[in-house]
Backbone as numpy.savetxt, mean C-alpha at the origin, in Angstrom:
# Nx Ny Nz CAx CAy CAz Cx Cy Cz
-18.38 11.45 7.65 -17.34 11.95 6.89 -16.05 11.46 6.92
-15.72 11.29 5.68 -14.30 10.54 5.55 -12.99 11.47 5.64
-12.29 11.04 6.89 -11.04 12.06 7.04 -10.13 12.17 5.69
-9.63 13.42 5.48 -8.40 13.37 4.54 -7.12 12.85 5.09
-6.43 12.43 4.36 -4.98 12.01 4.56 -4.28 13.24 5.48
-3.45 13.04 6.34 -2.81 13.94 7.27 -1.34 13.93 6.49
-1.44 14.85 5.43 -0.03 15.00 4.60 0.75 15.63 5.31
0.48 16.71 6.29 1.48 17.38 7.10 2.08 16.28 8.25
1.39 15.69 8.47 2.17 14.49 9.54 3.28 13.84 8.59
2.73 13.47 7.64 3.63 12.43 6.75 4.95 13.46 6.01
4.71 14.63 6.12 5.91 15.59 5.19 7.33 15.19 5.60
7.65 15.05 6.79 9.08 14.80 7.27 9.38 13.34 6.69
8.53 12.60 6.95 8.83 10.94 6.32 8.96 11.24 4.82
8.13 11.78 4.10 8.24 11.72 2.69 9.42 12.50 2.25
10.09 13.32 3.01 11.42 13.98 2.61 12.46 13.02 2.83
12.60 12.26 4.31 13.53 11.59 4.36 13.40 10.14 3.73
12.33 9.70 3.04 12.26 8.41 2.59 11.69 8.56 1.06
12.37 9.68 0.47 11.94 9.83 -0.96 12.46 8.70 -1.68
13.51 8.08 -1.55 13.69 6.82 -2.48 12.64 5.68 -2.34
12.18 5.66 -1.04 11.08 4.78 -0.80 9.93 5.00 -1.68
9.58 6.27 -1.70 8.39 6.72 -2.45 8.57 6.60 -3.88
9.57 6.61 -4.39 10.28 6.58 -5.64 9.90 5.02 -6.31
10.51 4.09 -5.27 10.23 2.83 -5.61 8.94 2.35 -5.45
8.14 2.88 -4.63 6.65 2.07 -4.46 5.86 2.84 -5.74
6.39 4.22 -6.28 5.58 4.67 -7.50 5.94 3.79 -8.55
7.40 3.32 -8.80 7.55 2.59 -9.79 6.81 1.26 -10.03
6.86 0.63 -8.64 6.08 -0.53 -8.81 4.67 -0.39 -9.13
4.00 0.78 -8.84 2.52 0.87 -9.00 2.33 1.23 -10.65
3.28 2.04 -10.86 3.30 2.58 -12.41 3.33 1.10 -13.27
4.41 0.34 -12.93 4.48 -0.78 -13.67 3.28 -1.77 -13.82
2.35 -1.67 -12.90 1.35 -2.27 -12.97 0.15 -1.74 -13.34
0.00 -0.31 -13.85 -0.96 0.49 -14.03 -1.80 0.00 -15.29
-3.09 0.25 -15.28 -3.85 -0.18 -16.38 -4.08 1.12 -17.17
-3.35 1.05 -18.36 -3.67 2.55 -19.32 -4.99 2.81 -19.65
-5.86 1.98 -19.63 -7.32 2.30 -19.85 -8.12 2.78 -18.42
-7.31 2.86 -17.43 -7.90 3.32 -16.26 -7.90 4.93 -16.19
-6.95 5.68 -16.83 -6.89 7.03 -16.76 -5.60 7.58 -17.34
-5.38 8.51 -17.58 -4.13 9.26 -18.19 -2.99 8.88 -17.01
-1.91 9.13 -17.77 -0.45 8.89 -16.99 -0.28 9.88 -15.86
-0.87 11.02 -16.08 -0.70 11.75 -15.14 -1.68 11.68 -13.78
-2.72 11.17 -14.04 -3.73 10.72 -13.11 -3.07 9.45 -12.29
-2.29 8.57 -13.06 -1.83 7.31 -12.52 -0.90 7.64 -11.55
0.03 8.65 -11.85 1.14 9.19 -11.26 0.58 9.99 -9.86
-0.35 10.58 -10.05 -0.99 11.06 -8.71 -1.52 10.05 -7.78
-2.26 8.97 -8.25 -2.74 8.00 -7.42 -1.60 7.18 -6.88
-0.51 6.94 -7.75 0.51 6.20 -7.18 1.57 7.10 -6.03
1.39 8.33 -6.38 2.00 9.16 -5.37 1.45 9.11 -4.15
0.01 9.21 -4.13 -0.78 9.27 -2.97 -0.69 7.90 -2.27
-0.70 6.84 -2.90 -0.61 5.62 -2.41 0.92 5.50 -1.60
1.77 5.74 -2.29 3.39 5.63 -2.02 3.55 6.44 -0.83
2.97 7.72 -0.67 3.26 8.65 0.43 2.54 8.27 1.63
1.37 7.73 1.43 0.49 7.28 2.64 0.89 5.89 3.20
1.71 5.26 2.40 2.46 3.95 2.73 3.28 4.06 3.77
3.80 5.39 3.99 4.76 5.87 5.12 4.06 6.28 6.37
2.85 6.17 6.51 2.13 6.24 7.62 2.08 4.90 8.49
1.66 5.48 9.95 1.75 4.43 10.93 0.53 3.52 10.89
-0.62 3.87 10.45 -1.63 2.98 10.37 -2.03 2.13 9.05
-3.07 1.48 8.97 -3.27 0.52 7.88 -3.23 1.75 6.74
-2.85 1.09 5.37 -2.91 1.94 4.18 -4.11 2.66 4.00
-5.23 1.83 3.97 -6.50 2.53 3.88 -6.88 3.73 4.66
-6.35 3.42 5.86 -6.62 4.41 6.92 -5.78 5.93 6.74
-4.62 5.55 6.44 -3.71 6.60 5.97 -4.02 7.29 4.74
-4.89 6.75 3.91 -5.36 7.28 2.54 -6.48 8.19 2.94
-7.26 7.97 4.32 -8.45 8.51 4.59 -9.71 7.92 3.92
-9.46 6.68 3.48 -10.61 5.77 2.90 -11.40 5.27 4.07
-12.79 4.92 3.94 -13.58 4.43 5.11 -13.51 2.87 5.44
-12.74 2.16 4.46 -12.46 0.79 4.72 -11.47 0.36 3.73
-11.00 -0.97 4.17 -10.05 -1.71 3.21 -10.53 -1.95 1.70
-11.90 -2.15 1.86 -12.72 -2.57 0.60 -12.40 -1.33 -0.36
-12.62 -0.21 -0.03 -12.36 0.99 -0.73 -10.98 1.04 -1.49
-10.02 0.69 -0.52 -8.55 0.65 -0.96 -8.30 -0.45 -1.97
-9.08 -1.62 -1.83 -8.85 -2.98 -2.60 -9.47 -2.45 -4.10
-10.65 -1.63 -3.93 -11.17 -1.23 -5.32 -10.47 -0.25 -6.15
-9.81 0.55 -5.18 -8.90 1.59 -6.03 -7.73 0.85 -6.58
-7.11 0.04 -5.82 -5.86 -0.63 -6.42 -6.43 -1.45 -7.70
-7.53 -2.12 -7.62 -8.19 -3.05 -8.56 -8.28 -2.03 -9.82
-8.73 -0.88 -9.70 -9.12 -0.07 -10.67 -7.80 0.33 -11.44
-6.79 0.78 -10.57 -5.73 1.48 -11.27 -4.37 0.68 -11.54
-4.46 -0.44 -10.59 -3.24 -1.31 -10.75 -3.82 -2.81 -10.68
-4.49 -3.19 -11.75 -5.14 -4.45 -11.38 -4.34 -5.66 -11.67
-3.26 -5.74 -12.35 -2.27 -6.76 -12.40 -1.68 -6.78 -11.00
-1.29 -5.93 -10.25 -0.80 -5.95 -8.94 -1.82 -6.30 -8.03
-3.19 -6.05 -8.07 -4.18 -6.55 -7.29 -4.34 -7.95 -7.58
-4.17 -8.49 -8.74 -4.45 -9.97 -8.97 -3.22 -10.74 -8.26
-2.19 -10.12 -8.13 -1.01 -10.76 -7.40 -1.31 -11.07 -5.87
-2.20 -10.28 -5.47 -2.39 -10.35 -3.92 -3.44 -11.54 -3.71
-3.07 -12.75 -4.15 -3.90 -13.83 -4.00 -4.62 -14.41 -2.88
-3.87 -14.12 -1.79 -4.26 -14.48 -0.44 -4.70 -13.28 0.65
-5.10 -12.14 -0.18 -5.70 -11.14 0.43 -4.75 -10.57 1.72
-3.37 -10.39 1.31 -2.45 -9.78 2.41 -2.89 -8.32 2.54
-2.52 -7.67 3.59 -2.79 -6.57 3.92 -1.97 -5.66 2.69
-2.75 -4.49 2.46 -1.85 -3.81 1.22 -0.52 -3.16 1.56
-0.32 -2.65 2.45 0.73 -2.03 2.90 2.04 -3.10 2.99
1.62 -4.33 3.79 2.77 -5.37 3.82 2.91 -5.94 2.31
1.91 -5.98 1.58 1.88 -6.60 0.06 2.80 -5.72 -0.79
2.51 -4.49 -0.83 3.51 -3.56 -1.49 4.93 -3.64 -1.19
5.31 -3.61 0.05 6.70 -3.83 0.55 7.19 -5.26 0.26
6.43 -6.26 0.27 6.80 -7.52 -0.11 7.19 -7.49 -1.52
6.42 -6.92 -2.38 6.62 -6.78 -3.56 8.06 -6.17 -4.13
8.17 -5.15 -3.44 9.45 -4.38 -3.60 10.56 -5.15 -3.19
10.49 -5.85 -2.16 11.58 -6.89 -1.84 11.87 -7.82 -2.78
10.71 -8.51 -3.25 10.82 -9.58 -4.33 11.39 -8.95 -5.62
11.08 -7.90 -5.78 11.88 -7.15 -6.97 13.33 -7.06 -6.82
13.71 -6.83 -5.77 15.20 -6.55 -5.46 16.01 -8.07 -4.91
15.06 -9.05 -5.22 15.51 -10.43 -4.69 15.83 -10.40 -3.26
15.32 -9.78 -2.41 15.53 -9.65 -0.80 14.47 -10.47 -0.24
14.90 -11.47 0.49 14.04 -12.37 1.17 13.97 -12.06 2.70
12.82 -11.47 3.18 12.89 -10.71 4.72 11.84 -11.47 5.44
11.29 -12.43 4.68 10.18 -13.27 5.53 10.87 -14.15 6.48
10.19 -14.51 7.79 10.82 -15.20 8.79 10.64 -16.71 8.25
9.69 -17.01 7.47 9.79 -18.42 7.12 9.41 -18.74 5.37
9.77 -20.03 5.11 9.51 -20.09 3.54 8.20 -19.94 2.90
7.22 -20.00 3.78 5.73 -19.71 3.38 5.06 -19.01 4.40
4.02 -18.29 3.75 3.07 -17.57 5.05 2.27 -18.62 5.93
2.06 -19.64 5.40 1.26 -20.43 6.14 2.22 -20.91 7.42
3.13 -20.78 7.46 3.90 -21.44 8.67 4.70 -20.16 9.43
4.42 -18.91 9.02 5.15 -17.94 9.87 4.51 -17.44 10.80
5.20 -17.04 11.75 4.64 -16.61 13.17 4.19 -15.20 13.27
4.53 -14.55 11.97 3.92 -13.05 11.86 2.79 -13.21 10.84
2.08 -14.39 10.46 1.05 -14.44 9.76 -0.15 -13.37 10.09
-0.50 -13.30 11.31 -1.57 -12.44 11.81 -1.34 -10.94 11.42
-0.07 -10.68 11.42 0.50 -9.07 11.23 0.39 -8.81 9.55
0.41 -9.80 8.77 0.54 -9.51 7.48 -1.02 -9.91 6.80
-1.83 -10.74 7.54 -3.25 -11.00 7.05 -4.25 -10.89 8.07
-5.47 -11.00 7.92 -6.42 -10.64 8.90 -7.22 -9.21 8.92
-7.90 -9.03 9.76 -8.75 -7.81 9.96 -8.13 -6.67 10.12
-8.85 -5.77 9.54 -8.08 -4.38 9.48 -9.21 -3.31 10.03
-9.21 -3.39 11.23 -10.48 -2.53 11.81 -10.08 -1.20 12.12
-11.10 -0.44 11.91 -10.85 1.15 12.17 -10.49 1.42 13.70
-11.08 0.58 14.47 -10.76 0.97 15.95 -9.21 1.18 16.31
-8.62 0.51 15.42 -6.99 0.36 15.54 -6.50 1.83 15.47
-7.10 2.70 14.77 -6.58 3.98 14.20 -6.47 5.20 15.59
-5.46 5.63 15.60 -5.19 6.57 16.56 -5.93 8.02 15.85
-6.72 8.85 16.77 -6.97 10.06 15.92 -6.17 10.88 15.41
-6.38 11.66 14.45 -5.19 12.42 14.01 -5.63 13.76 14.49
């Protein structure tokens, strides 16, 4: 059984970080595939991803998905141009926030390229389910 997102646990963060949700939704909408579904469904998917991005686990875990593979397929279906930009398979939450920073021309990375960054393992690498604290 796949757990559902714990929206109650995210409620306080959602209120306090509403601007962040709006920014993430805007990023996702800007990369939406109109053929994937209606604008209302795109908004629903974007809202769920944006709100779950406020969680403490990997994004796929905070969305209640069984693995990162399903999250990648979801993003590829609804936001294929954004998925195509993740050429080095960066973890999705890190990738989305990096895209927000690039939009605002904010350079927050410790190094000029990911290959020489001391945080490489944080942004790339395995996302195992065992890292999840039970809800």
